[in-house]
C-alpha positions as CSV (number, residue, x, y, z in Angstrom):
1,M,117.0,110.6,87.1
2,N,114.4,109.9,84.4
3,G,117.1,109.6,81.9
4,I,119.3,107.3,84.1
5,V,116.4,105.1,85.3
6,G,114.7,105.0,81.7
7,M,118.0,104.1,80.0
8,Q,118.7,101.3,82.5
9,H,115.3,99.9,81.7
10,L,116.0,99.9,78.0
11,I,119.3,98.3,78.5
12,G,117.9,95.6,80.6
13,E,115.6,94.6,77.6
14,T,118.6,93.8,75.5
15,D,120.7,90.7,75.3
16,L,123.3,90.8,78.1
17,T,125.9,88.5,79.4
18,A,125.7,87.4,82.9
19,E,128.5,89.8,83.9
20,Q,126.8,92.8,82.2
21,R,123.6,91.8,83.9
22,G,125.3,91.9,87.3
23,Y,126.8,95.4,86.5
24,L,123.3,96.7,85.5
25,D,121.6,95.3,88.5
26,A,124.3,97.2,90.6
27,A,123.7,100.3,88.8
28,Q,120.0,100.1,89.0
29,S,120.2,99.5,92.8
30,S,122.3,102.6,93.0
31,A,119.9,104.6,90.9
32,H,117.0,103.6,93.1
33,S,118.9,104.6,96.2
34,L,119.7,108.0,94.9
35,L,116.1,108.4,93.9
36,A,115.0,107.6,97.3
37,L,117.5,110.2,98.6
38,L,116.3,112.8,96.3
39,N,112.6,112.1,97.1
40,G,113.5,112.3,100.9
41,I,115.2,115.6,100.4
42,L,112.4,117.0,98.4
43,D,109.8,115.8,100.9
44,L,111.8,117.4,103.8
45,S,112.3,120.7,101.8
46,K,108.5,120.9,101.1
47,I,107.6,120.3,104.6
48,E,110.1,122.9,106.0
49,A,108.9,125.4,103.2
50,G,105.3,124.8,104.2
51,R,104.6,123.5,100.6
52,L,103.5,120.2,101.5
53,E,99.7,119.9,101.9
54,L,97.8,116.8,103.0
55,E,95.1,115.4,100.7
56,H,91.6,114.8,102.0
57,A,89.8,111.7,100.6
58,D,88.0,108.7,102.0
59,F,90.0,105.4,102.1
60,A,89.6,102.0,103.8
61,I,92.1,101.1,106.5
62,R,92.4,97.4,106.0
63,P,93.1,97.3,102.2
64,L,95.7,100.1,102.7
65,L,97.5,98.1,105.4
66,D,97.3,94.9,103.2
67,D,98.8,96.8,100.4
68,I,101.6,98.1,102.6
69,L,102.4,94.6,104.1
70,R,102.2,92.5,100.9
71,P,105.5,93.5,99.3
72,L,107.3,93.7,102.7
73,E,106.4,90.2,103.5
74,V,108.9,89.1,100.8
75,V,111.6,91.0,102.6
76,A,110.5,89.4,106.0
77,Q,110.5,85.8,104.6
78,R,114.1,86.2,103.2
79,K,115.3,87.0,106.8
80,G,113.2,84.4,108.3
81,L,111.0,86.9,110.1
82,T,107.3,87.1,110.7
83,L,105.3,90.1,109.7
84,T,101.9,90.6,111.3
85,G,99.2,93.1,110.9
86,V,96.4,93.6,113.6
87,I,93.3,95.9,113.3
88,R,91.3,96.2,116.3
89,D,87.6,95.8,116.2
90,D,86.8,99.4,117.1
91,V,88.8,100.9,114.2
92,P,86.3,102.2,111.6
93,H,86.2,100.5,108.2
94,A,87.2,103.8,106.5
95,V,88.3,107.3,107.3
96,N,88.8,110.6,105.4
97,G,92.6,111.8,105.1
98,D,95.7,111.4,103.1
99,A,96.2,107.8,102.4
100,L,99.5,108.4,100.6
101,R,101.2,110.2,103.4
102,L,99.9,107.6,105.9
103,R,101.3,104.8,103.7
104,Q,104.6,106.7,103.7
105,V,104.9,106.8,107.3
106,L,104.0,103.2,107.9
107,L,106.4,102.1,105.1
108,N,109.2,103.9,106.7
109,L,108.6,102.5,110.2
110,I,108.0,98.8,109.0
111,A,111.0,98.8,106.6
112,N,113.0,100.3,109.3
113,A,112.0,97.6,111.8
114,L,112.6,94.9,109.3
115,K,116.2,96.2,108.7
116,F,117.2,96.2,112.3
117,T,115.6,92.9,113.2
118,H,117.4,89.5,112.8
119,V,115.4,87.1,114.8
120,G,111.7,87.2,115.6
121,G,109.5,89.5,113.7
122,V,107.5,92.8,113.3
123,T,103.9,93.4,114.3
124,V,101.9,96.4,113.1
125,T,98.8,97.3,115.3
126,V,96.0,99.8,114.5
127,E,93.6,100.8,117.1
128,R,91.2,103.8,117.9
129,T,92.0,106.1,120.8
130,S,89.2,108.6,120.5
131,D,86.2,109.8,118.4
132,W,84.7,113.2,118.8
133,D,83.0,115.8,116.6
134,G,83.4,114.1,113.3
135,V,87.1,113.4,114.0
136,V,88.6,109.9,114.9
137,E,92.1,109.5,116.2
138,L,94.0,106.3,115.4
139,R,97.1,104.8,117.1
140,F,99.6,102.9,115.0
141,S,102.2,100.7,116.6
142,V,105.2,99.0,114.8
143,A,106.8,96.7,117.3
144,D,110.0,94.6,116.4
145,T,112.4,92.2,118.3
146,G,115.4,93.9,116.8
147,I,118.5,95.5,118.2
148,G,116.7,98.3,120.1
149,I,117.6,101.9,120.9
150,S,119.1,103.4,124.0
151,E,117.3,106.2,126.0
152,E,120.0,108.6,125.0
153,Q,119.7,107.8,121.4
154,R,115.8,108.0,121.0
155,D,115.4,111.7,120.4
156,S,118.2,111.9,117.7
157,V,116.6,109.3,115.4
158,F,113.9,111.9,114.4
159,E,116.6,114.4,113.3
160,A,117.4,114.8,109.6
161,F,120.4,112.9,108.4
162,R,120.9,111.4,111.9
163,Q,120.9,107.8,113.0
164,A,121.2,106.3,116.4
165,D,125.0,106.2,116.0
166,N,127.5,106.3,113.2
167,S,128.2,102.7,113.2
168,I,124.6,101.9,112.2
169,T,125.0,104.0,109.0
170,R,128.1,101.9,108.1
171,R,126.5,98.5,109.0
172,Y,122.9,98.9,107.8
173,G,123.2,101.9,105.3
174,G,120.4,104.6,105.1
175,T,120.5,108.4,105.2
176,G,118.7,109.1,108.4
177,L,115.8,110.9,106.5
178,G,113.0,108.4,106.9
179,L,112.2,108.8,110.5
180,A,112.7,112.6,110.2
181,I,110.2,112.8,107.4
182,S,107.8,110.4,109.2
183,A,107.9,112.6,112.4
184,R,107.0,115.8,110.4
185,L,104.2,114.0,108.5
186,V,102.7,112.8,111.7
187,E,102.7,116.4,113.0
188,L,100.9,117.4,109.8
189,M,98.3,114.7,110.6
190,E,97.9,116.3,114.1
191,G,99.5,113.4,115.8
192,E,102.5,112.5,117.9
193,I,105.3,109.9,117.5
194,R,107.4,108.3,120.1
195,I,109.6,105.3,120.8
196,E,109.5,102.6,123.5
197,S,112.8,100.8,123.5
198,Q,115.7,99.2,125.2
199,P,119.0,98.1,123.8
200,G,118.8,94.4,122.7
201,E,115.1,94.1,123.4
202,G,113.5,95.5,120.3
203,A,111.7,98.8,119.7
204,T,108.2,99.9,119.4
205,F,107.4,103.1,117.3
206,I,104.0,104.5,118.2
207,F,102.3,107.3,116.5
208,T,98.7,108.9,116.3
209,A,97.0,110.5,113.5
210,R,93.6,112.3,113.3
211,F,91.1,111.8,110.5
212,A,87.7,112.8,109.7
213,H,84.9,110.5,109.3
214,A,84.5,108.9,105.9
215,H,81.4,108.0,103.9
216,L,82.6,104.7,102.3
217,A,80.2,101.8,102.9
218,Q,81.5,98.5,104.3
219,P,82.1,96.3,101.3
220,A,79.6,93.5,100.6
221,A,80.7,89.9,101.1
222,E,80.6,89.2,97.4
223,S,83.6,90.2,95.4
224,V,83.7,91.8,92.1
225,A,84.7,89.9,89.0
226,P,88.5,89.6,88.8
227,A,90.4,91.4,86.0
228,A,90.8,87.9,84.3
229,A,87.1,87.9,83.6
230,F,87.6,90.3,80.7
231,S,89.4,89.3,77.5
232,G,90.9,92.0,75.5
233,A,92.8,92.4,72.1
234,F,96.0,94.5,71.8
235,R,95.5,97.5,69.7
236,P,98.6,99.6,68.8
237,Q,98.0,103.3,69.7
238,R,99.2,106.4,68.0
239,I,101.0,108.4,70.6
240,L,102.4,111.9,70.4
241,V,105.3,112.6,72.9
242,A,105.8,116.3,73.6
243,E,109.2,116.5,75.5
244,D,112.3,118.8,74.9
245,N,114.9,116.6,76.6
246,P,116.6,114.4,74.0
247,V,117.4,111.5,76.5
248,N,113.8,111.6,77.9
249,Q,112.6,111.6,74.3
250,T,114.5,108.3,73.7
251,V,113.4,106.7,76.9
252,I,109.7,107.3,76.4
253,S,109.5,106.8,72.6
254,R,111.6,103.5,72.6
255,T,109.6,102.2,75.7
256,L,106.3,102.8,73.8
257,E,107.7,101.4,70.5
258,K,108.9,98.3,72.2
259,A,105.4,97.8,73.4
260,G,104.0,98.0,69.9
261,H,102.7,101.5,69.7
262,Q,103.4,104.1,67.2
263,V,105.2,107.3,68.3
264,A,105.5,110.8,67.0
265,L,107.9,113.3,68.7
266,A,107.5,117.1,69.3
267,H,110.4,119.2,70.9
268,D,108.1,121.9,72.4
269,G,104.5,122.8,73.0
270,R,104.2,124.7,69.8
271,Q,105.4,121.9,67.7
272,A,103.1,119.6,69.5
273,L,100.2,121.7,68.4
274,E,101.4,121.6,64.7
275,V,102.0,117.8,64.8
276,W,98.6,117.1,66.7
277,A,96.7,119.3,64.2
278,S,98.1,117.4,61.1
279,S,97.3,113.9,62.3
280,R,95.2,111.9,64.6
281,F,96.5,110.6,67.9
282,D,95.0,108.4,70.6
283,V,97.1,109.8,73.4
284,I,99.5,112.9,74.0
285,F,102.2,112.5,76.6
286,M,102.9,116.2,77.5
287,D,105.9,117.4,79.4
288,M,104.9,120.4,81.5
289,Q,108.1,122.5,81.1
290,M,109.1,123.1,77.5
291,P,110.6,126.0,75.6
292,E,108.5,128.2,73.2
293,M,105.3,126.9,74.9
294,D,104.9,124.8,77.8
295,G,102.7,121.7,78.3
296,L,99.9,123.5,80.2
297,E,99.6,126.3,77.5
298,A,99.6,123.7,74.7
299,T,97.0,121.7,76.5
300,R,94.7,124.7,76.8
301,E,95.1,125.5,73.1
302,I,94.3,121.9,72.1
303,R,91.2,121.9,74.2
304,R,90.2,125.2,72.7
305,M,90.7,124.0,69.2
306,E,88.6,120.9,70.0
307,E,85.6,122.9,71.0
308,G,82.6,122.2,68.8
309,T,84.2,119.2,67.0
310,G,83.1,116.6,69.4
311,A,86.7,115.2,69.7
312,R,88.8,115.0,72.7
313,V,92.4,113.5,72.6
314,C,93.6,112.0,76.0
315,I,96.5,114.2,77.2
316,M,98.6,112.8,80.0
317,A,101.2,115.1,81.9
318,M,104.8,114.0,82.3
319,T,106.6,116.2,84.8
320,A,109.3,116.3,87.4
321,N,107.3,119.0,89.2
322,A,106.4,117.7,92.6
323,M,105.0,120.5,94.7
324,S,101.5,120.6,96.0
325,G,98.9,121.8,93.4
326,D,100.7,120.4,90.5
327,R,98.2,117.8,89.7
328,E,95.5,120.3,90.1
329,R,97.2,122.6,87.6
330,C,97.4,119.8,85.0
331,L,93.6,118.9,85.5
332,E,92.6,122.6,85.3
333,A,94.5,123.0,82.0
334,G,92.4,120.2,80.6
335,M,94.8,117.2,81.0
336,D,93.4,113.8,81.7
337,G,96.1,112.4,84.2
338,Y,99.5,112.8,85.5
339,F,102.7,110.7,85.3
340,A,105.5,111.9,87.7
341,K,109.1,111.6,86.5
342,P,111.1,109.4,86.6
343,I,108.5,107.7,84.4
344,R,108.0,104.0,85.4
345,A,108.0,102.1,82.1
346,Q,105.7,99.3,83.4
347,E,103.3,101.8,84.9
348,V,102.8,103.6,81.4
349,I,102.5,100.1,79.7
350,D,99.9,98.9,82.1
351,W,97.9,102.1,81.8
352,L,98.0,101.9,78.0
353,A,96.9,98.3,78.2
354,R,94.0,99.1,80.2
355,R,92.9,101.6,77.6
356,E,93.3,99.0,74.9
357,T,91.3,96.3,76.7
358,V,88.0,95.6,75.0
359,P,85.6,93.7,77.4
360,G,84.8,90.2,76.1
361,P,81.5,88.3,76.5
362,T,80.2,88.1,80.1
363,P,81.8,84.8,81.6
364,A,79.4,82.1,82.9
């Protein structure tokens, strides 16, 4: 998938006819649908194998909900629907838990509601149900004015690869994984999920989740300076890409070169050590799984060789590994960050741009 998505991105940056652009758009849409299916199967497999562990970090509720609703507002507007978020006054500013998995559940439910709604809109409500011994329980409701679900069909929608009836798959698409994964994630967050619905009268998905109290302070009224307050100059960076797959080599190297950076390639961890030792690099993109020497071992060796020199090259992991603990393994080996495959070209370019930005004079 990294090769497919990456090559499509590179093709999209070439001169194409209108007909070719149409074919490419269709291929990209199919690739992203396949990627969503693969991610869903992987999530479900990790949950059933007991390998999916929730993160525990402080996060603010309102910014999270805003970030979820903002891109979906475009979908709602195209269908002539309203999309509204409501946070009750008794909801704490912040909680401690897994913001990524909460986002995943809400995205699934809201996107699902928009898909099956043609008139009216969708309302997302957050409220507090209880608070005891350092634990707060929140209730999330996603109410739509869509086609609704019969009582007989309600239980089946939370089963993997099942939808309310076969005709829905043909008319609306989908794999039936989103709600199954959402239900299992809610269970991991010590909550429950249920549906209130009647055919033709819309549906309301309601779930609870428990979080620890957070230590984030309520933000001050003043906002921080926007990104535009800084001026920066582009600086081409010397980048070493350690990757054994030829297609992935082409994808990442051409993406970086098109952005103006200088790229050297290494086919495995041992060659990455040799190339790094013979030249200076600003960044190393290191694949985790390579022959001869993997990325973790190569990183440990680079960090060992840097000891006492005062130098430290930035090393970013590139990996398709997606099990719990992978990010920790990268950091423990001495890496500075983590890009999951399929690599999103714009994400990498934006990250490099932030490294290149040199703050300008303080604006008036």
